[in-house]
GUTI-208036 format. One record per atom (N, C-alpha, C, O, CB): atom name; residue number from 1; chain; x, y, z. Coordinates in nm, 4 decimals. Last residue first. Glycine has a CB too. Example, Ala and Ser with C-alpha at 12.3 -4.5 7.8 and 13.67 -1.06 7.14 Angstrom:
// residues 2
+----+-----+---+----------+----------+----------+
|  a |   k | c |       c1 |       c2 |       c3 |
+----+-----+---+----------+----------+----------+
|  N |   2 | A |   1.2850 |  -0.2250 |   0.7080 |
| CA |   2 | A |   1.3670 |  -0.1060 |   0.7140 |
|  C |   2 | A |   1.2900 |   0.0030 |   0.7870 |
|  O |   2 | A |   1.3409 |   0.1138 |   0.8039 |
| CB |   2 | A |   1.4084 |  -0.0598 |   0.5725 |
|  N |   1 | A |   1.3190 |  -0.5690 |   0.7800 |
| CA |   1 | A |   1.2300 |  -0.4500 |   0.7800 |
|  C |   1 | A |   1.3200 |  -0.3300 |   0.7800 |
|  O |   1 | A |   1.4236 |  -0.3319 |   0.8465 |
| CB |   1 | A |   1.1308 |  -0.4473 |   0.9046 |
+----+-----+---+----------+----------+----------+
This chain:
// residues 73
+----+-----+---+----------+----------+----------+
|  a |   k | c |       c1 |       c2 |       c3 |
+----+-----+---+----------+----------+----------+
|  N |  73 | A |  -2.5343 |   0.8027 |   2.2121 |
| CA |  73 | A |  -2.5526 |   0.6640 |   2.2331 |
|  C |  73 | A |  -2.6342 |   0.5804 |   2.1499 |
|  O |  73 | A |  -2.6452 |   0.4604 |   2.1749 |
| CB |  73 | A |  -2.5964 |   0.6494 |   2.3471 |
|  N |  72 | A |  -2.4347 |   1.0503 |   2.2351 |
| CA |  72 | A |  -2.5807 |   1.0380 |   2.2348 |
|  C |  72 | A |  -2.6250 |   0.8924 |   2.2434 |
|  O |  72 | A |  -2.7395 |   0.8632 |   2.2779 |
| CB |  72 | A |  -2.6387 |   1.1024 |   2.1092 |
|  N |  71 | A |  -2.1647 |   0.9941 |   2.2091 |
| CA |  71 | A |  -2.2152 |   1.0520 |   2.3346 |
|  C |  71 | A |  -2.3661 |   1.0305 |   2.3461 |
|  O |  71 | A |  -2.4178 |   0.9971 |   2.4528 |
| CB |  71 | A |  -2.1819 |   1.2035 |   2.3424 |
|  N |  70 | A |  -2.1535 |   0.9022 |   1.9449 |
| CA |  70 | A |  -2.1116 |   0.8145 |   2.0546 |
|  C |  70 | A |  -2.1679 |   0.8649 |   2.1884 |
|  O |  70 | A |  -2.2134 |   0.7855 |   2.2707 |
| CB |  70 | A |  -1.9566 |   0.8061 |   2.0610 |
|  N |  69 | A |  -2.2342 |   1.1279 |   1.8077 |
| CA |  69 | A |  -2.3126 |   1.0047 |   1.7953 |
|  C |  69 | A |  -2.2794 |   0.9085 |   1.9097 |
|  O |  69 | A |  -2.3678 |   0.8420 |   1.9638 |
| CB |  69 | A |  -2.2860 |   0.9369 |   1.6585 |
|  N |  68 | A |  -2.0247 |   1.3018 |   1.8730 |
| CA |  68 | A |  -2.1594 |   1.3299 |   1.9195 |
|  C |  68 | A |  -2.2494 |   1.2063 |   1.9125 |
|  O |  68 | A |  -2.3311 |   1.1834 |   2.0017 |
| CB |  68 | A |  -2.2195 |   1.4426 |   1.8379 |
|  N |  67 | A |  -1.8138 |   1.1732 |   1.7359 |
| CA |  67 | A |  -1.8086 |   1.1899 |   1.8811 |
|  C |  67 | A |  -1.9477 |   1.2149 |   1.9370 |
|  O |  67 | A |  -1.9852 |   1.1554 |   2.0380 |
| CB |  67 | A |  -1.7146 |   1.3053 |   1.9191 |
|  N |  66 | A |  -1.9037 |   1.1943 |   1.4698 |
| CA |  66 | A |  -1.8768 |   1.0626 |   1.5295 |
|  C |  66 | A |  -1.8747 |   1.0712 |   1.6822 |
|  O |  66 | A |  -1.9292 |   0.9838 |   1.7497 |
| CB |  66 | A |  -1.7426 |   1.0064 |   1.4779 |
|  N |  65 | A |  -1.9178 |   1.4738 |   1.4345 |
| CA |  65 | A |  -2.0392 |   1.3924 |   1.4237 |
|  C |  65 | A |  -2.0209 |   1.2552 |   1.4883 |
|  O |  65 | A |  -2.1120 |   1.2052 |   1.5543 |
| CB |  65 | A |  -2.0786 |   1.3757 |   1.2769 |
|  N |  64 | A |  -1.6459 |   1.5373 |   1.4636 |
| CA |  64 | A |  -1.7442 |   1.5906 |   1.5581 |
|  C |  64 | A |  -1.8723 |   1.5075 |   1.5541 |
|  O |  64 | A |  -1.9286 |   1.4747 |   1.6586 |
| CB |  64 | A |  -1.7754 |   1.7387 |   1.5265 |
|  N |  63 | A |  -1.5473 |   1.4001 |   1.2381 |
| CA |  63 | A |  -1.4998 |   1.3665 |   1.3724 |
|  C |  63 | A |  -1.5987 |   1.4147 |   1.4773 |
|  O |  63 | A |  -1.6317 |   1.3408 |   1.5701 |
| CB |  63 | A |  -1.3611 |   1.4278 |   1.3980 |
|  N |  62 | A |  -1.6642 |   1.5282 |   1.0281 |
| CA |  62 | A |  -1.6998 |   1.3885 |   1.0525 |
|  C |  62 | A |  -1.6548 |   1.3442 |   1.1917 |
|  O |  62 | A |  -1.7189 |   1.2599 |   1.2545 |
| CB |  62 | A |  -1.6373 |   1.2977 |   0.9452 |
|  N |  61 | A |  -1.7513 |   1.8595 |   1.1514 |
| CA |  61 | A |  -1.6708 |   1.7660 |   1.0729 |
|  C |  61 | A |  -1.7178 |   1.6242 |   1.1024 |
|  O |  61 | A |  -1.8009 |   1.6024 |   1.1906 |
| CB |  61 | A |  -1.5188 |   1.7820 |   1.1044 |
|  N |  60 | A |  -2.0109 |   2.0997 |   1.1355 |
| CA |  60 | A |  -1.9447 |   1.9885 |   1.2046 |
|  C |  60 | A |  -1.8665 |   1.9009 |   1.1073 |
|  O |  60 | A |  -1.9111 |   1.8729 |   0.9960 |
| CB |  60 | A |  -2.0478 |   1.9037 |   1.2797 |
|  N |  59 | A |  -2.1871 |   2.3026 |   1.0650 |
| CA |  59 | A |  -2.0452 |   2.3334 |   1.0779 |
|  C |  59 | A |  -1.9655 |   2.2244 |   1.1465 |
|  O |  59 | A |  -1.8633 |   2.2525 |   1.2092 |
| CB |  59 | A |  -2.0281 |   2.4605 |   1.1526 |
|  N |  58 | A |  -2.4427 |   2.2358 |   1.0073 |
| CA |  58 | A |  -2.4156 |   2.2746 |   1.1460 |
|  C |  58 | A |  -2.2681 |   2.3052 |   1.1705 |
|  O |  58 | A |  -2.2282 |   2.3309 |   1.2841 |
| CB |  58 | A |  -2.4608 |   2.1647 |   1.2401 |
|  N |  57 | A |  -2.4266 |   2.1670 |   0.7384 |
| CA |  57 | A |  -2.5147 |   2.2768 |   0.7777 |
|  C |  57 | A |  -2.4903 |   2.3269 |   0.9211 |
|  O |  57 | A |  -2.5138 |   2.4436 |   0.9522 |
| CB |  57 | A |  -2.6582 |   2.2328 |   0.7638 |
|  N |  56 | A |  -2.1026 |   2.1107 |   0.6038 |
| CA |  56 | A |  -2.2070 |   2.0646 |   0.6958 |
|  C |  56 | A |  -2.2937 |   2.1822 |   0.7387 |
|  O |  56 | A |  -2.2403 |   2.2879 |   0.7725 |
| CB |  56 | A |  -2.1448 |   1.9951 |   0.8197 |
|  N |  55 | A |  -1.8982 |   2.2244 |   0.4625 |
| CA |  55 | A |  -2.0098 |   2.1683 |   0.3871 |
|  C |  55 | A |  -2.1270 |   2.1247 |   0.4753 |
|  O |  55 | A |  -2.2380 |   2.1043 |   0.4260 |
| CB |  55 | A |  -1.9617 |   2.0512 |   0.3066 |
|  N |  54 | A |  -1.7183 |   2.2984 |   0.6585 |
| CA |  54 | A |  -1.7723 |   2.4029 |   0.5711 |
|  C |  54 | A |  -1.8948 |   2.3538 |   0.4943 |
|  O |  54 | A |  -1.9850 |   2.4321 |   0.4645 |
| CB |  54 | A |  -1.6650 |   2.4505 |   0.4728 |
|  N |  53 | A |  -1.6503 |   2.0498 |   0.7638 |
| CA |  53 | A |  -1.7242 |   2.1449 |   0.8475 |
|  C |  53 | A |  -1.7878 |   2.2545 |   0.7625 |
|  O |  53 | A |  -1.8990 |   2.2986 |   0.7914 |
| CB |  53 | A |  -1.6312 |   2.2073 |   0.9529 |
|  N |  52 | A |  -1.5062 |   1.9463 |   0.5447 |
| CA |  52 | A |  -1.6269 |   1.8789 |   0.5949 |
|  C |  52 | A |  -1.7128 |   1.9750 |   0.6749 |
|  O |  52 | A |  -1.8343 |   1.9809 |   0.6560 |
| CB |  52 | A |  -1.5896 |   1.7575 |   0.6814 |
|  N |  51 | A |  -1.2910 |   2.1300 |   0.5339 |
| CA |  51 | A |  -1.3862 |   2.1201 |   0.4221 |
|  C |  51 | A |  -1.5163 |   2.0535 |   0.4666 |
|  O |  51 | A |  -1.6248 |   2.0992 |   0.4304 |
| CB |  51 | A |  -1.3240 |   2.0409 |   0.3051 |
|  N |  50 | A |  -1.1692 |   2.0707 |   0.7804 |
| CA |  50 | A |  -1.2140 |   2.2076 |   0.7511 |
|  C |  50 | A |  -1.3169 |   2.2067 |   0.6386 |
|  O |  50 | A |  -1.4188 |   2.2753 |   0.6472 |
| CB |  50 | A |  -1.0939 |   2.2976 |   0.7129 |
|  N |  49 | A |  -1.1015 |   1.8045 |   0.7458 |
| CA |  49 | A |  -1.1985 |   1.8402 |   0.8499 |
|  C |  49 | A |  -1.2528 |   1.9813 |   0.8285 |
|  O |  49 | A |  -1.3699 |   2.0076 |   0.8557 |
| CB |  49 | A |  -1.1341 |   1.8292 |   0.9891 |
|  N |  48 | A |  -0.9113 |   1.8297 |   0.5325 |
| CA |  48 | A |  -1.0346 |   1.7511 |   0.5184 |
|  C |  48 | A |  -1.1408 |   1.7921 |   0.6196 |
|  O |  48 | A |  -1.2568 |   1.8122 |   0.5836 |
| CB |  48 | A |  -1.0043 |   1.6028 |   0.5340 |
|  N |  47 | A |  -0.7063 |   1.9847 |   0.6495 |
| CA |  47 | A |  -0.7790 |   2.0339 |   0.5325 |
|  C |  47 | A |  -0.9131 |   1.9607 |   0.5183 |
|  O |  47 | A |  -1.0162 |   2.0237 |   0.4946 |
| CB |  47 | A |  -0.6938 |   2.0160 |   0.4042 |
|  N |  46 | A |  -0.6279 |   1.8105 |   0.8573 |
| CA |  46 | A |  -0.6704 |   1.9478 |   0.8870 |
|  C |  46 | A |  -0.7529 |   2.0041 |   0.7717 |
|  O |  46 | A |  -0.8579 |   2.0645 |   0.7940 |
| CB |  46 | A |  -0.5479 |   2.0382 |   0.9140 |
|  N |  45 | A |  -0.5526 |   1.5835 |   0.7079 |
| CA |  45 | A |  -0.6659 |   1.5771 |   0.8001 |
|  C |  45 | A |  -0.7173 |   1.7160 |   0.8352 |
|  O |  45 | A |  -0.8384 |   1.7368 |   0.8421 |
| CB |  45 | A |  -0.6267 |   1.5029 |   0.9271 |
|  N |  44 | A |  -0.3245 |   1.6717 |   0.5718 |
| CA |  44 | A |  -0.4411 |   1.6257 |   0.4964 |
|  C |  44 | A |  -0.5664 |   1.6289 |   0.5846 |
|  O |  44 | A |  -0.6730 |   1.6719 |   0.5406 |
| CB |  44 | A |  -0.4174 |   1.4828 |   0.4416 |
|  N |  43 | A |  -0.1544 |   1.7177 |   0.7904 |
| CA |  43 | A |  -0.1927 |   1.8289 |   0.7029 |
|  C |  43 | A |  -0.3176 |   1.7937 |   0.6220 |
|  O |  43 | A |  -0.4065 |   1.8773 |   0.6057 |
| CB |  43 | A |  -0.0764 |   1.8655 |   0.6081 |
|  N |  42 | A |  -0.1342 |   1.4521 |   0.8906 |
| CA |  42 | A |  -0.1849 |   1.5617 |   0.9733 |
|  C |  42 | A |  -0.2355 |   1.6765 |   0.8858 |
|  O |  42 | A |  -0.3465 |   1.7261 |   0.9054 |
| CB |  42 | A |  -0.0751 |   1.6121 |   1.0693 |
|  N |  41 | A |  -0.0160 |   1.3245 |   0.6680 |
| CA |  41 | A |  -0.1480 |   1.2844 |   0.7169 |
|  C |  41 | A |  -0.2105 |   1.3946 |   0.8005 |
|  O |  41 | A |  -0.3279 |   1.4269 |   0.7827 |
| CB |  41 | A |  -0.1382 |   1.1554 |   0.7987 |
|  N |  40 | A |   0.2320 |   1.4507 |   0.6633 |
| CA |  40 | A |   0.1408 |   1.4690 |   0.5500 |
|  C |  40 | A |  -0.0014 |   1.4312 |   0.5895 |
|  O |  40 | A |  -0.0969 |   1.4977 |   0.5493 |
| CB |  40 | A |   0.1866 |   1.3850 |   0.4290 |
|  N |  39 | A |   0.3290 |   1.3462 |   0.9033 |
| CA |  39 | A |   0.3126 |   1.4914 |   0.8891 |
|  C |  39 | A |   0.2164 |   1.5221 |   0.7751 |
|  O |  39 | A |   0.1297 |   1.6085 |   0.7877 |
| CB |  39 | A |   0.4493 |   1.5603 |   0.8643 |
|  N |  38 | A |   0.3357 |   1.0767 |   0.8347 |
| CA |  38 | A |   0.2484 |   1.1201 |   0.9444 |
|  C |  38 | A |   0.2266 |   1.2712 |   0.9406 |
|  O |  38 | A |   0.1173 |   1.3188 |   0.9715 |
| CB |  38 | A |   0.3082 |   1.0790 |   1.0800 |
|  N |  37 | A |   0.5289 |   1.0805 |   0.6323 |
| CA |  37 | A |   0.3921 |   1.0385 |   0.6011 |
|  C |  37 | A |   0.2938 |   1.0827 |   0.7081 |
|  O |  37 | A |   0.1813 |   1.1217 |   0.6770 |
| CB |  37 | A |   0.3858 |   0.8876 |   0.5849 |
|  N |  36 | A |   0.7528 |   1.1522 |   0.7807 |
| CA |  36 | A |   0.7043 |   1.2418 |   0.6749 |
|  C |  36 | A |   0.5603 |   1.2090 |   0.6374 |
|  O |  36 | A |   0.4795 |   1.2989 |   0.6137 |
| CB |  36 | A |   0.7944 |   1.2324 |   0.5506 |
|  N |  35 | A |   0.7715 |   0.9223 |   0.9479 |
| CA |  35 | A |   0.7525 |   1.0567 |   1.0050 |
|  C |  35 | A |   0.6992 |   1.1553 |   0.9012 |
|  O |  35 | A |   0.6094 |   1.2338 |   0.9314 |
| CB |  35 | A |   0.8847 |   1.1089 |   1.0627 |
|  N |  34 | A |   0.5794 |   0.6620 |   0.7798 |
| CA |  34 | A |   0.7003 |   0.7135 |   0.8433 |
|  C |  34 | A |   0.6722 |   0.8559 |   0.8932 |
|  O |  34 | A |   0.5595 |   0.9039 |   0.8814 |
| CB |  34 | A |   0.8218 |   0.7114 |   0.7436 |
|  N |  33 | A |   0.3016 |   0.4443 |   0.8389 |
| CA |  33 | A |   0.3555 |   0.5684 |   0.7833 |
|  C |  33 | A |   0.4850 |   0.6063 |   0.8553 |
|  O |  33 | A |   0.4986 |   0.5855 |   0.9758 |
| CB |  33 | A |   0.2518 |   0.6829 |   0.7944 |
|  N |  32 | A |   0.2007 |   0.2338 |   0.9758 |
| CA |  32 | A |   0.2739 |   0.2030 |   0.8533 |
|  C |  32 | A |   0.3334 |   0.3267 |   0.7865 |
|  O |  32 | A |   0.4071 |   0.3152 |   0.6886 |
| CB |  32 | A |   0.1830 |   0.1325 |   0.7564 |
|  N |  31 | A |   0.0519 |   0.3342 |   1.1804 |
| CA |  31 | A |   0.1780 |   0.2685 |   1.2143 |
|  C |  31 | A |   0.2625 |   0.2368 |   1.0914 |
|  O |  31 | A |   0.3832 |   0.2153 |   1.1028 |
| CB |  31 | A |   0.1507 |   0.1414 |   1.2909 |
|  N |  30 | A |  -0.1756 |   0.4209 |   1.0449 |
| CA |  30 | A |  -0.0883 |   0.5185 |   1.1115 |
|  C |  30 | A |   0.0503 |   0.4583 |   1.1364 |
|  O |  30 | A |   0.1524 |   0.5239 |   1.1158 |
| CB |  30 | A |  -0.1512 |   0.5655 |   1.2454 |
|  N |  29 | A |  -0.3120 |   0.1922 |   0.9748 |
| CA |  29 | A |  -0.2392 |   0.2636 |   0.8698 |
|  C |  29 | A |  -0.1417 |   0.3654 |   0.9294 |
|  O |  29 | A |  -0.0369 |   0.3928 |   0.8708 |
| CB |  29 | A |  -0.3375 |   0.3341 |   0.7754 |
|  N |  28 | A |  -0.4507 |   0.1215 |   1.2036 |
| CA |  28 | A |  -0.3308 |   0.0445 |   1.1683 |
|  C |  28 | A |  -0.2469 |   0.1150 |   1.0612 |
|  O |  28 | A |  -0.1248 |   0.0993 |   1.0575 |
| CB |  28 | A |  -0.3706 |  -0.0950 |   1.1192 |
|  N |  27 | A |  -0.5553 |   0.3867 |   1.4099 |
| CA |  27 | A |  -0.5637 |   0.3257 |   1.2773 |
|  C |  27 | A |  -0.4365 |   0.2462 |   1.2498 |
|  O |  27 | A |  -0.3262 |   0.2971 |   1.2700 |
| CB |  27 | A |  -0.5856 |   0.4337 |   1.1677 |
|  N |  26 | A |  -0.5883 |   0.3082 |   1.7588 |
| CA |  26 | A |  -0.5341 |   0.3879 |   1.6481 |
|  C |  26 | A |  -0.5491 |   0.3128 |   1.5164 |
|  O |  26 | A |  -0.5548 |   0.1899 |   1.5138 |
| CB |  26 | A |  -0.3856 |   0.4223 |   1.6731 |
|  N |  25 | A |  -0.8972 |   0.2421 |   1.9246 |
| CA |  25 | A |  -0.7674 |   0.1954 |   1.8765 |
|  C |  25 | A |  -0.7169 |   0.2851 |   1.7641 |
|  O |  25 | A |  -0.7961 |   0.3328 |   1.6828 |
| CB |  25 | A |  -0.7767 |   0.0496 |   1.8284 |
|  N |  24 | A |  -1.0702 |   0.3235 |   2.2165 |
| CA |  24 | A |  -1.0506 |   0.3526 |   2.0747 |
|  C |  24 | A |  -0.9089 |   0.3130 |   2.0361 |
|  O |  24 | A |  -0.8128 |   0.3459 |   2.1056 |
| CB |  24 | A |  -1.0769 |   0.5030 |   2.0436 |
|  N |  23 | A |  -1.1973 |   0.0822 |   2.4439 |
| CA |  23 | A |  -1.0951 |   0.1834 |   2.4125 |
|  C |  23 | A |  -1.0814 |   0.1995 |   2.2612 |
|  O |  23 | A |  -1.0812 |   0.1011 |   2.1872 |
| CB |  23 | A |  -0.9581 |   0.1447 |   2.4751 |
|  N |  22 | A |  -1.3529 |  -0.1224 |   2.5192 |
| CA |  22 | A |  -1.4204 |  -0.0119 |   2.4525 |
|  C |  22 | A |  -1.3246 |   0.0995 |   2.4124 |
|  O |  22 | A |  -1.3660 |   0.1995 |   2.3538 |
| CB |  22 | A |  -1.5281 |   0.0436 |   2.5419 |
|  N |  21 | A |  -1.2482 |  -0.3535 |   2.6304 |
| CA |  21 | A |  -1.2426 |  -0.2299 |   2.7095 |
|  C |  21 | A |  -1.3225 |  -0.1156 |   2.6494 |
|  O |  21 | A |  -1.3570 |  -0.0210 |   2.7201 |
| CB |  21 | A |  -1.1002 |  -0.1867 |   2.7256 |
|  N |  20 | A |  -1.3052 |  -0.5664 |   2.4477 |
| CA |  20 | A |  -1.3131 |  -0.5856 |   2.5930 |
|  C |  20 | A |  -1.3275 |  -0.4547 |   2.6692 |
|  O |  20 | A |  -1.4086 |  -0.4446 |   2.7613 |
| CB |  20 | A |  -1.1904 |  -0.6587 |   2.6421 |
|  N |  19 | A |  -1.2732 |  -0.4670 |   2.1903 |
| CA |  19 | A |  -1.4013 |  -0.5297 |   2.2281 |
|  C |  19 | A |  -1.4157 |  -0.5472 |   2.3786 |
|  O |  19 | A |  -1.5269 |  -0.5432 |   2.4312 |
| CB |  19 | A |  -1.4151 |  -0.6651 |   2.1604 |
|  N |  18 | A |  -1.1520 |  -0.1573 |   2.1051 |
| CA |  18 | A |  -1.1172 |  -0.2821 |   2.1712 |
|  C |  18 | A |  -1.2462 |  -0.3429 |   2.2245 |
|  O |  18 | A |  -1.3206 |  -0.2764 |   2.2965 |
| CB |  18 | A |  -1.0123 |  -0.2597 |   2.2861 |
|  N |  17 | A |  -1.2755 |  -0.0186 |   1.8029 |
| CA |  17 | A |  -1.2667 |  -0.0186 |   1.9484 |
|  C |  17 | A |  -1.2246 |  -0.1564 |   1.9967 |
|  O |  17 | A |  -1.2578 |  -0.2583 |   1.9361 |
| CB |  17 | A |  -1.4014 |   0.0228 |   2.0120 |
|  N |  16 | A |  -1.1689 |   0.1696 |   1.5150 |
| CA |  16 | A |  -1.2145 |   0.0469 |   1.5801 |
|  C |  16 | A |  -1.1986 |   0.0626 |   1.7307 |
|  O |  16 | A |  -1.1204 |   0.1443 |   1.7793 |
| CB |  16 | A |  -1.1354 |  -0.0774 |   1.5285 |
|  N |  15 | A |  -1.2834 |   0.4754 |   1.3952 |
| CA |  15 | A |  -1.1778 |   0.4040 |   1.4663 |
|  C |  15 | A |  -1.2388 |   0.2798 |   1.5294 |
|  O |  15 | A |  -1.3462 |   0.2849 |   1.5893 |
| CB |  15 | A |  -1.1101 |   0.4947 |   1.5743 |
|  N |  14 | A |  -1.3626 |   0.7098 |   1.1443 |
| CA |  14 | A |  -1.3911 |   0.5798 |   1.2063 |
|  C |  14 | A |  -1.2666 |   0.5231 |   1.2726 |
|  O |  14 | A |  -1.1582 |   0.5226 |   1.2142 |
| CB |  14 | A |  -1.4447 |   0.4807 |   1.1019 |
|  N |  13 | A |  -1.2711 |   0.9322 |   1.0122 |
| CA |  13 | A |  -1.3145 |   0.9484 |   1.1509 |
|  C |  13 | A |  -1.3372 |   0.8157 |   1.2215 |
|  O |  13 | A |  -1.3319 |   0.8088 |   1.3443 |
| CB |  13 | A |  -1.4407 |   1.0298 |   1.1559 |
|  N |  12 | A |  -0.9700 |   0.8981 |   0.8113 |
| CA |  12 | A |  -1.1136 |   0.8875 |   0.8355 |
|  C |  12 | A |  -1.1485 |   0.8990 |   0.9831 |
|  O |  12 | A |  -1.0632 |   0.8775 |   1.0692 |
| CB |  12 | A |  -1.1655 |   0.7567 |   0.7811 |
|  N |  11 | A |  -0.6978 |   0.8846 |   0.7829 |
| CA |  11 | A |  -0.7587 |   1.0166 |   0.8049 |
|  C |  11 | A |  -0.9088 |   1.0118 |   0.8297 |
|  O |  11 | A |  -0.9683 |   1.1134 |   0.8659 |
| CB |  11 | A |  -0.7318 |   1.1046 |   0.6869 |
|  N |  10 | A |  -0.6046 |   0.6302 |   0.7246 |
| CA |  10 | A |  -0.5802 |   0.6834 |   0.8587 |
|  C |  10 | A |  -0.6533 |   0.8141 |   0.8862 |
|  O |  10 | A |  -0.6694 |   0.8513 |   1.0024 |
| CB |  10 | A |  -0.4333 |   0.7041 |   0.8786 |
|  N |   9 | A |  -0.6771 |   0.5952 |   0.4549 |
| CA |   9 | A |  -0.7268 |   0.5045 |   0.5583 |
|  C |   9 | A |  -0.7166 |   0.5661 |   0.6980 |
|  O |   9 | A |  -0.8088 |   0.5550 |   0.7787 |
| CB |   9 | A |  -0.6495 |   0.3731 |   0.5539 |
|  N |   8 | A |  -0.5329 |   0.8032 |   0.3320 |
| CA |   8 | A |  -0.6790 |   0.7966 |   0.3224 |
|  C |   8 | A |  -0.7380 |   0.7080 |   0.4320 |
|  O |   8 | A |  -0.8381 |   0.7437 |   0.4941 |
| CB |   8 | A |  -0.7210 |   0.7441 |   0.1845 |
|  N |   7 | A |  -0.2711 |   0.7247 |   0.3956 |
| CA |   7 | A |  -0.3239 |   0.8528 |   0.4436 |
|  C |   7 | A |  -0.4751 |   0.8529 |   0.4397 |
|  O |   7 | A |  -0.5394 |   0.8982 |   0.5344 |
| CB |   7 | A |  -0.2693 |   0.9690 |   0.3601 |
|  N |   6 | A |  -0.2503 |   0.4860 |   0.2531 |
| CA |   6 | A |  -0.2419 |   0.4834 |   0.3989 |
|  C |   6 | A |  -0.2992 |   0.6110 |   0.4595 |
|  O |   6 | A |  -0.3674 |   0.6068 |   0.5618 |
| CB |   6 | A |  -0.0967 |   0.4646 |   0.4436 |
|  N |   5 | A |  -0.2625 |   0.5908 |  -0.0068 |
| CA |   5 | A |  -0.3660 |   0.4981 |   0.0401 |
|  C |   5 | A |  -0.3671 |   0.4895 |   0.1927 |
|  O |   5 | A |  -0.4737 |   0.4862 |   0.2541 |
| CB |   5 | A |  -0.3442 |   0.3583 |  -0.0203 |
|  N |   4 | A |  -0.0287 |   0.7441 |  -0.0079 |
| CA |   4 | A |  -0.1587 |   0.8079 |  -0.0332 |
|  C |   4 | A |  -0.2730 |   0.7196 |   0.0171 |
|  O |   4 | A |  -0.3687 |   0.7690 |   0.0767 |
| CB |   4 | A |  -0.1763 |   0.8369 |  -0.1840 |
|  N |   3 | A |   0.1732 |   0.5516 |   0.0349 |
| CA |   3 | A |   0.1447 |   0.6523 |   0.1378 |
|  C |   3 | A |   0.0104 |   0.7219 |   0.1171 |
|  O |   3 | A |  -0.0573 |   0.7552 |   0.2144 |
| CB |   3 | A |   0.2549 |   0.7558 |   0.1401 |
|  N |   2 | A |   0.0554 |   0.2236 |  -0.0813 |
| CA |   2 | A |   0.1391 |   0.3437 |  -0.0864 |
|  C |   2 | A |   0.0945 |   0.4463 |   0.0187 |
|  O |   2 | A |  -0.0090 |   0.4294 |   0.0831 |
| CB |   2 | A |   0.1342 |   0.4063 |  -0.2274 |
|  N |   1 | A |   0.0850 |  -0.1171 |   0.0000 |
| CA |   1 | A |   0.0000 |   0.0000 |   0.0000 |
|  C |   1 | A |   0.0899 |   0.1239 |   0.0000 |
|  O |   1 | A |   0.1891 |   0.1286 |   0.0727 |
| CB |   1 | A |  -0.0969 |  -0.0005 |   0.1227 |
+----+-----+---+----------+----------+----------+
């Protein structure tokens, strides 16, 4: 898998949870990126979340929606 594919996988709001503890697990793609790839991922994520929020009627990114959905249960 190339860095662009890893970035796409790691930048999404979805995170798996540990079935026993419920703890959020980091994206496996994150671990496959080197330092430059992780910096590029960060920059990509900032832009993506900004665009998502701009397109959402309530100004929420996918991350905000995922967190709110979890809180609301």
